[in-house]
C-alpha positions in Angstrom: -43.5 -42.7 -19.6 -45.0 -39.4 -20.5 -46.6 -39.1 -17.1 -43.1 -39.8 -15.5 -41.5 -37.1 -17.8 -44.3 -34.6 -17.0 -43.7 -35.1 -13.3 -40.0 -34.7 -13.7 -40.5 -31.5 -15.6 -42.9 -30.1 -13.0 -40.3 -30.9 -10.3 -37.5 -29.2 -12.2 -39.7 -26.1 -12.7 -40.7 -25.9 -9.0 -37.1 -26.4 -7.8 -36.0 -23.7 -10.3 -38.7 -21.3 -9.0 -37.7 -21.9 -5.4 -34.1 -20.9 -6.2 -35.0 -17.9 -8.3 -37.7 -16.3 -6.3 -36.2 -13.5 -4.2 -38.6 -13.8 -1.3 -37.7 -17.3 -0.6 -34.3 -17.5 1.2 -32.3 -20.5 2.3 -30.6 -19.0 5.3 -27.3 -20.1 6.8 -27.5 -21.0 10.5 -26.0 -17.8 12.0 -24.6 -19.8 14.9 -22.3 -21.6 12.5 -21.4 -18.6 10.4 -17.7 -17.9 10.1 -16.4 -14.4 9.9 -14.5 -15.3 6.8 -17.8 -16.2 5.1 -19.6 -13.0 6.2 -19.9 -10.8 3.1 -22.5 -8.0 3.9 -24.3 -6.2 1.1 -25.4 -2.7 1.8 -29.2 -2.2 1.2 -29.2 1.6 1.9 -30.7 3.6 -0.9 -28.1 6.3 -1.0 -25.8 7.9 -3.7 -23.1 5.8 -5.2 -20.4 7.5 -7.3 -18.4 5.8 -10.0 -15.1 7.6 -10.5 -13.6 6.2 -13.7 -10.7 8.7 -13.8 -8.9 10.6 -11.2 -9.7 14.3 -10.8 -6.1 15.2 -11.6 -3.1 13.4 -13.1 -1.7 11.0 -10.6 1.8 9.8 -9.6 1.6 6.4 -7.9 4.4 6.3 -5.3 3.9 2.7 -4.3 3.7 -0.1 -6.8 5.7 -3.2 -7.7 6.9 -5.4 -10.6 3.6 -7.1 -11.1 3.6 -7.9 -14.9 5.1 -11.2 -16.1 5.4 -10.3 -19.7 5.7 -7.3 -22.1 2.0 -7.7 -23.0 1.1 -7.3 -19.3 3.2 -4.2 -19.1 1.5 -2.8 -22.1 -2.0 -3.6 -20.7 -1.0 -1.9 -17.5 -0.1 1.3 -19.4 -3.5 1.2 -21.1 -5.2 0.9 -17.7 -3.1 3.8 -16.4 -4.2 5.9 -19.3 -7.8 5.1 -18.7 -7.8 6.0 -15.0 -5.5 9.0 -15.1 -2.2 7.5 -13.7 0.5 9.7 -15.2 3.4 7.8 -13.7 4.0 4.7 -11.6 7.0 4.2 -9.3 8.1 0.6 -9.2 9.6 -0.2 -5.9 11.8 -3.1 -6.9 13.7 -3.4 -3.6 16.5 -4.9 -5.7 20.1 -4.4 -6.6 22.4 -6.0 -9.0 21.2 -8.1 -11.9 17.6 -8.2 -10.6 17.3 -4.4 -10.5 18.8 -4.3 -14.1 16.2 -6.7 -15.4 13.4 -4.7 -13.9 14.7 -1.6 -15.5 14.9 -3.4 -18.9 11.3 -4.7 -18.6 9.9 -1.1 -18.4 12.4 0.6 -20.7 9.8 0.9 -23.5 7.7 3.1 -21.3 10.2 5.3 -19.6 7.8 8.2 -19.4 5.2 6.1 -17.5 7.4 4.2 -15.1 10.3 5.1 -12.7 12.2 2.2 -11.2 13.6 2.5 -7.6 16.3 0.2 -6.4 17.1 -1.5 -3.1 20.2 -1.6 -0.9 22.7 -4.4 -1.4 23.3 -5.9 2.0 25.9 -8.4 0.8 28.5 -8.9 3.5 26.8 -6.4 5.9 28.1 -8.4 8.8 31.7 -7.7 7.8 33.9 -4.6 8.0 33.8 -2.4 4.9 30.5 -3.5 3.7 29.2 0.0 3.4 31.7 0.9 0.6 30.4 -2.0 -1.6 26.8 -1.0 -0.8 27.3 2.6 -1.7 29.1 1.7 -4.9 26.2 -0.4 -5.9 23.8 2.4 -5.0 25.7 4.7 -7.3 25.6 2.2 -10.1 21.9 1.8 -9.8 21.5 5.5 -9.9 23.5 5.7 -13.2 21.2 2.9 -14.5 18.2 5.1 -13.8 17.1 4.6 -10.2 15.9 8.0 -8.7 14.9 6.6 -5.4 15.3 3.6 -3.0 12.6 1.2 -1.8 10.6 -0.3 -0.6 12.8 -0.9 2.5 10.9 -3.1 4.8 11.2 -3.8 8.6 8.5 -5.6 10.5 10.7 -6.1 13.5 13.6 -8.3 12.5 15.4 -6.0 10.2 15.5 -4.9 6.6 14.0 -8.0 5.0 12.6 -6.4 1.8 15.8 -6.8 -0.2 17.2 -8.7 -3.1 19.6 -10.4 -3.4 20.4 -10.3 0.4 18.1 -9.5 3.3 19.5 -7.3 6.0 18.5 -9.4 9.1 19.0 -7.3 12.2 19.6 -4.1 10.4 17.1 -1.4 11.3 17.0 1.9 9.5 18.6 3.8 12.3 21.5 1.4 12.6 24.8 3.3 12.3 25.9 1.0 9.4 23.0 2.4 7.4 24.3 6.0 7.8 26.7 6.1 4.7 23.9 4.8 2.5 21.4 7.3 3.7 23.9 10.1 3.3 24.6 9.0 -0.3 20.8 9.1 -0.9 20.8 12.7 0.2 23.8 13.5 -2.1 22.1 11.9 -5.1 18.6 13.3 -4.2 17.2 9.8 -3.9 14.1 9.6 -1.6 13.8 6.5 0.6 10.6 4.7 0.6 10.4 2.6 3.9 7.9 0.3 5.5 8.1 0.0 9.2 5.9 -2.2 11.4 2.3 -3.2 10.7 -0.9 -1.6 11.8 -2.0 -2.0 15.4 -4.6 -4.6 14.7 -1.8 -7.0 13.6 -0.3 -6.8 17.1 -3.6 -7.4 19.0 -4.8 -10.9 19.7 -6.6 -12.3 16.6 -9.7 -13.1 18.5 -13.4 -11.9 18.9 -12.3 -8.6 20.3 -10.2 -7.7 17.2 -12.4 -5.7 14.8 -9.8 -6.2 12.1 -9.7 -9.9 12.7 -9.4 -11.3 9.1 -6.4 -9.1 8.4 -5.0 -9.5 11.8 -5.1 -13.3 11.5 -3.3 -13.1 8.1 -0.8 -10.5 9.0 -0.3 -11.1 12.7 3.0 -10.1 14.1 4.4 -12.4 16.8 6.3 -10.1 19.2 7.5 -13.0 21.2 10.1 -13.8 18.7 13.7 -13.3 19.9 15.1 -9.9 18.9 11.9 -8.5 17.4 10.9 -4.9 17.7 7.3 -4.0 18.4 5.2 -1.3 16.6 6.2 1.7 18.6 9.9 0.7 18.6 9.9 0.4 14.8 8.3 3.8 14.5 11.0 5.0 16.8 13.7 3.7 14.4 12.0 5.6 11.6 12.0 8.8 13.6 15.6 8.4 14.6 16.7 7.9 11.0 14.6 10.9 9.8 16.0 13.1 12.6 19.7 12.1 12.1 19.5 12.4 8.3 17.8 15.8 7.8 18.9 16.1 4.1 17.5 12.7 3.2 13.8 12.5 2.1 11.9 9.6 3.7 8.5 8.3 2.5 6.8 6.3 5.2 4.8 3.6 3.5 1.3 2.9 4.5 1.0 6.1 6.7 3.7 4.6 8.7 1.3 2.0 9.8 -0.3 4.4 12.2 -3.8 4.2 10.8 -5.4 3.5 14.2 -3.6 6.5 15.6 -2.7 9.0 13.0 -1.7 11.6 15.7 1.6 9.7 15.9 2.4 10.4 12.3 1.1 14.0 12.7 3.6 14.5 15.4 6.4 13.3 13.2 5.2 15.5 10.4 5.2 18.5 12.7 8.9 17.8 13.8 10.6 16.7 10.5 10.2 18.5 7.2 12.0 15.6 5.4 9.3 13.1 6.1 6.4 12.2 3.8 4.0 9.3 3.8 2.1 7.3 1.2 -1.4 6.0 1.6 -0.9 2.8 -0.3 -2.9 -0.3 0.7 -4.4 1.5 3.7 -7.7 2.7 2.1 -9.5 0.1 4.0 -8.1 1.2 7.3 -8.8 4.9 6.9 -12.2 4.9 5.1 -14.2 3.8 8.2 -13.3 7.1 10.0 -13.8 9.6 7.2 -14.3 12.8 9.2 -11.1 12.4 11.2 -9.1 11.3 8.2 -10.4 14.1 6.1 -9.3 16.6 8.7 -5.9 15.0 9.0 -5.3 14.9 5.3 -6.4 18.5 4.9 -3.9 19.5 7.6 -1.0 17.5 6.3 -1.8 17.7 2.6 1.7 18.9 1.9 3.2 15.6 3.2 1.0 12.9 1.8 1.4 11.1 -1.6 -0.8 8.7 -3.4 0.1 5.0 -3.6 -1.7 1.7 -4.4 0.4 -1.5 -3.7 -2.6 -3.6 -4.8 -2.0 -4.7 -8.3 -2.9 -3.2 -11.6 -6.7 -3.6 -12.1 -9.0 -0.7 -13.2 -11.4 -1.4 -10.4 -8.7 -1.1 -7.8 -7.7 2.4 -9.0 -11.4 3.4 -9.2 -12.0 2.4 -5.7 -9.1 4.4 -4.4 -10.5 7.5 -6.2 -14.0 6.9 -4.9 -12.6 6.8 -1.3 -10.5 9.9 -1.8 -12.8 12.1 -3.9 -16.4 11.3 -3.0 -18.7 11.6 0.0 -20.2 8.1 -0.6 -21.4 6.3 2.5 -21.6 2.7 3.8 -20.1 0.6 1.0 -18.0 -2.5 1.1 -14.8 -3.6 -0.8 -13.9 -6.8 0.9 -12.2 -8.2 -2.2 -9.6 -5.5 -2.0 -9.2 -5.0 1.7 -10.5 -8.1 3.5 -12.3 -6.1 6.1 -16.0 -6.8 6.9 -16.6 -3.1 8.0 -18.2 -0.6 5.8 -16.2 2.2 4.1 -16.9 6.0 3.6 -15.6 8.6 1.1 -13.2 11.1 2.5 -14.5 13.9 0.3 -11.2 15.7 0.0 -11.0 19.1 -1.4 -9.7 19.8 -5.0 -6.7 21.5 -3.7 -5.8 18.6 -1.4 -6.4 16.0 -4.1 -4.1 17.9 -6.4 -1.2 17.8 -3.8 -1.7 14.1 -3.0 -2.1 13.1 -6.7 0.9 15.0 -8.1 1.8 18.2 -6.4 3.9 16.7 -3.6 5.4 14.3 -6.2 6.8 17.3 -8.0 8.5 18.5 -4.8 10.0 15.1 -3.9 11.1 14.1 -7.4 12.8 17.3 -8.1 14.3 17.9 -4.7 
């Protein structure tokens, strides 16, 4: 019995050593390795910077109603305090009772949150719809809304809306004109998401270097009536051009991350257009020198945003990308790309504009 137990103990020790000795690896067959299971770890011995708090106070222009309870709201405020988020804009894309409930949820922290409303598309296919929609917009304004968003159009119309989606309505539709004009009168900026980034329109195959996100967010442009990427950017330009007194904030750098020159041309032509960088850190960090130059050039038109929850690590990662010159690091949990990221090393002057300077211009316009 003792001999058997001794043999068993020796076996357990040996097996334990095999799994604990770093020099012994049990490799996966690379021929069967799936991209979704590919999680590279950088072994470069290079500087790594931990930014626990933003260099300047931050206004987050792109967040949503994530908390499910008052306790979660309170915890979010504590996290914001730790990392330097002075104010968060909640894009509720809601009107009516739902908008009111979101306002009520954050009422205890009015200095830390600003709630933006959506448009009410109820009856938009009937004559006179605009009067009701404008009246609801004015009601939301009186309730505290100081902006509109997130409007969202991925090709089939304004679908980011509660209680009624605006199928077939694009931002430059003539029926939207009274609402956009009212936004100008009330000094309410319009936060709008058009299209998706170019990877999502490419075939989700071995040639797509954004494959995992492309597979998840793939846009099927064969659907009847759907607009493609360039057509959607065109609707944005048309609306910005025809409503020069309305401030527009293009979410996610107008989903032009693979060709920021498109957004640059819009900035050059229209002074009433801004863009947030929410949830596109993973797309811009692989090309740091180009993006650095772009942001330095258009620093007066770009605002900070997250759109990725409320965790401390998430905020810290965005600051690391914007503020440091760190090289070759991965953040697949946040961004779902297998490619390495690099810090943009933005100047203090540019960071201050992106973090809060441009916010002051927009919110007091």
